[in-house]
MARVEXSE-588856 format. One record per residue: residue in one letter; chain; y, x, z of N, C-alpha, C in turn. Coordinates in steps of 0.001 Angstrom, whole numbers, plus 500000, padded with zeros to 6 digits. Layout:
BEGIN
{"A", "A", {Y, X, Z}, {Y, X, Z}, {Y, X, Z}}
...
***
This chain:
BEGIN
{"M", "A", {129204, 937172, 259974}, {128756, 937596, 261272}, {129896, 937777, 262269}}
{"P", "A", {131055, 938376, 261867}, {132083, 938564, 262838}, {132677, 937272, 263420}}
{"L", "A", {132499, 936167, 262747}, {132991, 934884, 263257}, {132032, 934203, 264219}}
{"L", "A", {130855, 934720, 264363}, {129842, 934129, 265226}, {130298, 933967, 266658}}
{"P", "A", {131005, 934926, 267273}, {131461, 934686, 268673}, {132319, 933460, 268858}}
{"Y", "A", {133038, 933057, 267813}, {133872, 931883, 267920}, {133082, 930589, 267947}}
{"A", "A", {131816, 930630, 267594}, {130976, 929472, 267654}, {130333, 929246, 269013}}
{"L", "A", {130530, 930263, 269913}, {129967, 930176, 271249}, {130977, 929533, 272192}}
{"P", "A", {130702, 928341, 272641}, {131723, 927591, 273409}, {131977, 928155, 274802}}
{"G", "A", {131067, 928912, 275365}, {131225, 929386, 276743}, {132124, 930616, 276899}}
{"L", "A", {132527, 931220, 275792}, {133346, 932408, 275866}, {134854, 932117, 275883}}
{"A", "A", {135579, 932842, 276680}, {137009, 932703, 276686}, {137560, 933271, 275364}}
{"P", "A", {138715, 932780, 274862}, {139250, 933284, 273591}, {139386, 934818, 273521}}
{"S", "A", {139809, 935413, 274628}, {139958, 936882, 274589}, {138612, 937548, 274436}}
{"R", "A", {137546, 937022, 275055}, {136213, 937567, 274920}, {135686, 937332, 273523}}
{"Q", "A", {135977, 936172, 272949}, {135584, 935868, 271586}, {136166, 936898, 270613}}
{"F", "A", {137440, 937193, 270809}, {138106, 938157, 269957}, {137499, 939545, 270074}}
{"L", "A", {137239, 939978, 271280}, {136662, 941325, 271499}, {135233, 941368, 270954}}
{"A", "A", {134484, 940298, 271148}, {133118, 940262, 270596}, {133153, 940285, 269081}}
{"S", "A", {134115, 939594, 268504}, {134271, 939586, 267048}, {134596, 940945, 266513}}
{"L", "A", {135497, 941656, 267228}, {135829, 943032, 266848}, {134607, 943950, 266901}}
{"A", "A", {133808, 943793, 267900}, {132617, 944611, 268089}, {131594, 944340, 266947}}
{"V", "A", {131396, 943057, 266664}, {130435, 942700, 265626}, {130940, 943194, 264249}}
{"A", "A", {132227, 943037, 263997}, {132806, 943534, 262705}, {132636, 945052, 262609}}
{"G", "A", {132950, 945749, 263680}, {132774, 947221, 263679}, {131362, 947609, 263437}}
{"L", "A", {130396, 946939, 264056}, {128972, 947205, 263855}, {128602, 946949, 262417}}
{"M", "A", {129086, 945838, 261843}, {128789, 945544, 260456}, {129324, 946591, 259509}}
{"F", "A", {130586, 947036, 259719}, {131138, 948090, 258896}, {130321, 949372, 258962}}
{"A", "A", {129909, 949725, 260180}, {129100, 950948, 260324}, {127736, 950817, 259655}}
{"L", "A", {127117, 949655, 259811}, {125808, 949462, 259196}, {125897, 949449, 257675}}
{"I", "A", {126943, 948870, 257148}, {127105, 948881, 255681}, {127323, 950311, 255192}}
{"G", "A", {128110, 951067, 255887}, {128307, 952460, 255531}, {127041, 953257, 255615}}
{"M", "A", {126265, 953018, 256626}, {124983, 953715, 256754}, {124008, 953334, 255623}}
{"G", "A", {124017, 952082, 255281}, {123170, 951654, 254119}, {123655, 952259, 252822}}
{"K", "A", {124973, 952390, 252695}, {125545, 952968, 251472}, {125138, 954432, 251370}}
{"S", "A", {124942, 955091, 252465}, {124553, 956509, 252428}, {123172, 956693, 251779}}
{"L", "A", {122335, 955683, 251900}, {120999, 955785, 251296}, {121100, 955741, 249760}}
{"V", "A", {122059, 954992, 249270}, {122238, 954904, 247775}, {122888, 956161, 247221}}
{"Y", "A", {123876, 956656, 247940}, {124656, 957805, 247432}, {124208, 959154, 247987}}
{"H", "A", {123141, 959151, 248792}, {122551, 960381, 249325}, {123578, 961221, 250069}}
{"Q", "A", {124275, 960578, 251005}, {125234, 961262, 251861}, {124720, 961199, 253290}}
{"P", "A", {125270, 962004, 254184}, {124866, 961935, 255592}, {125136, 960537, 256129}}
{"V", "A", {124125, 960024, 256867}, {124166, 958637, 257354}, {125334, 958412, 258302}}
{"L", "A", {125483, 959234, 259319}, {126537, 958988, 260308}, {127938, 959162, 259690}}
{"K", "A", {128066, 960148, 258850}, {129355, 960381, 258210}, {129788, 959182, 257335}}
{"S", "A", {128844, 958651, 256578}, {129143, 957537, 255733}, {129430, 956275, 256523}}
{"G", "A", {128662, 956069, 257618}, {128899, 954956, 258507}, {130255, 955020, 259174}}
{"L", "A", {130598, 956195, 259655}, {131931, 956371, 260332}, {133070, 956210, 259332}}
{"R", "A", {132914, 956734, 258129}, {133965, 956612, 257121}, {134217, 955108, 256784}}
{"T", "A", {133140, 954358, 256588}, {133278, 952963, 256278}, {133878, 952171, 257446}}
{"L", "A", {133470, 952552, 258696}, {134042, 951922, 259885}, {135537, 952178, 259961}}
{"L", "A", {135954, 953421, 259693}, {137381, 953736, 259783}, {138181, 953044, 258679}}
{"N", "A", {137629, 953019, 257459}, {138319, 952348, 256377}, {138428, 950842, 256625}}
{"G", "A", {137357, 950268, 257095}, {137373, 948811, 257386}, {138299, 948486, 258555}}
{"G", "A", {138301, 949336, 259557}, {139208, 949134, 260688}, {140661, 949255, 260281}}
{"A", "A", {140942, 950239, 259424}, {142294, 950399, 258932}, {142737, 949179, 258109}}
{"A", "A", {141858, 948667, 257308}, {142179, 947493, 256471}, {142390, 946286, 257358}}
{"A", "A", {141580, 946131, 258353}, {141720, 944978, 259298}, {143063, 945111, 260069}}
{"G", "A", {143405, 946318, 260514}, {144666, 946515, 261213}, {145845, 946224, 260341}}
{"L", "A", {145779, 946655, 259082}, {146859, 946415, 258160}, {147025, 944877, 257921}}
{"A", "A", {145888, 944201, 257801}, {145939, 942740, 257620}, {146560, 942069, 258840}}
{"L", "A", {146221, 942533, 260023}, {146791, 941961, 261257}, {148303, 942156, 261314}}
{"V", "A", {148755, 943371, 260985}, {150193, 943682, 260997}, {150902, 942846, 259953}}
{"T", "A", {150308, 942730, 258748}, {150933, 941940, 257685}, {151049, 940477, 258088}}
{"G", "A", {150039, 939956, 258793}, {150103, 938548, 259269}, {151205, 938366, 260293}}
{"H", "A", {151340, 939343, 261205}, {152402, 939209, 262196}, {153788, 939312, 261571}}
{"L", "A", {153904, 940196, 260595}, {155219, 940340, 259887}, {155558, 939077, 259136}}
{"A", "A", {154546, 938499, 258430}, {154803, 937287, 257677}, {155204, 936151, 258610}}
{"Q", "A", {154586, 936082, 259743}, {154924, 935037, 260726}, {156323, 935289, 261264}}
{"A", "A", {156685, 936512, 261555}, {158012, 936776, 262130}, {159113, 936605, 261100}}
{"L", "A", {158880, 937028, 259865}, {159940, 936957, 258855}, {160061, 935602, 258188}}
{"F", "A", {158930, 934948, 257929}, {158975, 933754, 257133}, {158489, 932505, 257879}}
{"G", "A", {158026, 932652, 259116}, {157525, 931516, 259861}, {156190, 931005, 259329}}
{"V", "A", {155464, 931867, 258615}, {154188, 931489, 258061}, {153167, 931458, 259170}}
{"G", "A", {152308, 930426, 259151}, {151206, 930366, 260101}, {151569, 929791, 261470}}
{"M", "A", {152705, 929174, 261568}, {153090, 928593, 262855}, {152658, 927135, 262910}}
***
């Protein structure tokens, strides 16, 4: 789902990226909310926790990619 905005030809690349971030965040929150039903936890707390964990993982992946590119020329 988060890659869906890149399939829309009318969006500028910056808008595609922002839309992708929004969709990914929504998916993380919805997965966390669904998880709360299985583990009998508060819905919003579980959704927020999963959103924050997913966002942190995505941020770490972004930083790692930039470091790999800067240090080793990977991805150029």
